[in-house]
Backbone bond lengths (Angstrom), bond angles and torsions (degrees), N, CA, C in turn:
res aa  C-N    CA-C-N  psi(-1)  N-CA   C-N-CA  omega(-1)  CA-C   N-CA-C  phi
1 M - - - 1.439 - - 1.529 108.24 -
2 N 1.313 117.80 127.37 1.455 121.98 -179.18 1.521 109.50 -104.58
3 F 1.313 117.27 106.58 1.457 121.60 -178.34 1.525 112.30 -86.16
4 L 1.309 117.22 -13.63 1.454 119.92 -174.56 1.524 112.11 -118.92
5 S 1.310 118.35 37.63 1.454 119.72 178.08 1.523 108.92 -71.45
6 K 1.310 116.05 145.53 1.462 121.23 -177.30 1.525 108.66 -107.81
7 Q 1.306 115.23 130.69 1.458 120.80 178.15 1.520 107.98 -134.88
8 E 1.307 116.20 119.13 1.456 120.50 177.26 1.530 108.85 -74.60
9 M 1.323 116.03 136.46 1.457 120.73 178.93 1.517 109.08 -127.53
10 T 1.305 115.65 145.96 1.450 120.86 177.25 1.524 109.47 -81.60
11 A 1.315 115.83 166.47 1.461 120.83 176.91 1.526 110.12 -59.91
12 Q 1.323 116.69 -38.19 1.467 120.69 179.39 1.523 110.70 -63.55
13 Q 1.320 117.66 -41.84 1.460 121.28 179.27 1.525 110.96 -66.16
14 L 1.316 117.73 -42.06 1.462 120.93 177.75 1.520 110.93 -63.57
15 F 1.319 116.19 -41.65 1.463 120.48 178.01 1.528 110.13 -61.98
16 Q 1.328 117.25 -41.90 1.463 121.08 -179.27 1.522 111.28 -63.83
17 V 1.326 117.39 -40.26 1.465 120.88 176.72 1.533 109.71 -60.94
18 A 1.333 116.54 -47.10 1.464 120.42 178.89 1.523 111.12 -63.36
19 D 1.321 116.64 -41.12 1.464 121.26 -179.01 1.528 111.06 -63.49
20 D 1.325 116.18 -39.97 1.466 120.94 179.73 1.539 111.83 -72.72
21 A 1.324 116.54 -25.93 1.463 120.75 -174.22 1.528 113.73 -78.84
22 Y 1.314 117.93 -19.86 1.461 121.27 -176.31 1.526 110.36 -112.17
23 L 1.314 115.84 138.02 1.455 122.35 -177.25 1.530 112.31 -54.36
24 N 1.323 116.89 -43.01 1.467 121.10 -178.62 1.517 112.75 -101.69
25 G 1.316 117.11 22.35 1.457 121.39 -179.87 1.522 111.78 88.53
26 S 1.290 114.70 171.58 1.456 121.18 -176.05 1.527 111.60 -63.57
27 P 1.342 116.44 135.37 1.461 119.02 174.28 1.535 111.69 -76.57
28 W 1.339 116.91 -6.61 1.464 122.36 178.69 1.514 109.63 -109.55
29 H 1.311 115.80 155.89 1.458 121.99 177.80 1.528 109.78 -95.54
30 L 1.316 115.88 160.09 1.459 121.17 176.89 1.529 110.30 -55.54
31 K 1.321 117.33 -40.51 1.468 121.00 -179.60 1.526 112.03 -60.58
32 T 1.319 117.01 -29.30 1.463 120.75 176.86 1.519 109.97 -62.67
33 F 1.330 116.71 -47.04 1.468 120.80 -179.80 1.525 110.48 -67.60
34 Q 1.317 117.70 -37.60 1.465 120.51 178.08 1.525 110.58 -61.33
35 A 1.322 116.91 -44.11 1.461 120.78 178.75 1.524 111.27 -67.57
36 E 1.315 116.82 -41.45 1.463 121.05 -179.80 1.524 111.63 -59.97
37 L 1.308 117.51 -40.26 1.462 120.58 -177.71 1.530 112.38 -69.94
38 Q 1.319 117.85 -14.61 1.466 121.21 176.12 1.530 111.34 -81.92
39 N 1.325 116.92 -15.14 1.457 122.27 -178.71 1.526 109.26 -85.30
40 E 1.311 117.08 121.75 1.469 120.26 -177.47 1.530 113.07 -65.92
41 Y 1.322 117.52 -16.40 1.455 121.29 -178.36 1.531 113.35 -96.71
42 T 1.317 116.62 0.47 1.459 120.69 179.54 1.522 109.74 -88.73
43 H 1.324 115.32 128.28 1.466 121.18 177.23 1.522 107.56 -138.28
44 Y 1.304 116.54 137.72 1.453 121.53 177.21 1.517 108.58 -110.84
45 L 1.306 115.44 140.29 1.446 121.93 177.71 1.521 107.35 -126.52
46 G 1.305 116.66 128.76 1.460 120.11 -178.65 1.513 110.91 -134.27
47 M 1.299 114.33 167.38 1.462 121.01 177.88 1.514 109.01 -126.54
48 S 1.304 115.47 147.90 1.449 121.45 179.18 1.528 108.68 -140.05
49 D 1.314 116.14 147.63 1.465 118.77 179.02 1.516 112.54 -98.08
50 N 1.318 117.50 10.23 1.468 119.16 178.63 1.488 112.11 -112.11
């Protein structure tokens, strides 16, 4: 079992995950994720059951 697999995601994919996770849609805008990915200190960590 690999718990630390790395998968690059686009801003659109991150936005879609956030949008799907909240009942009324993502509280963040796509532009937020686009800007975040330009920051060298920004890292996202997620979990998946598949």
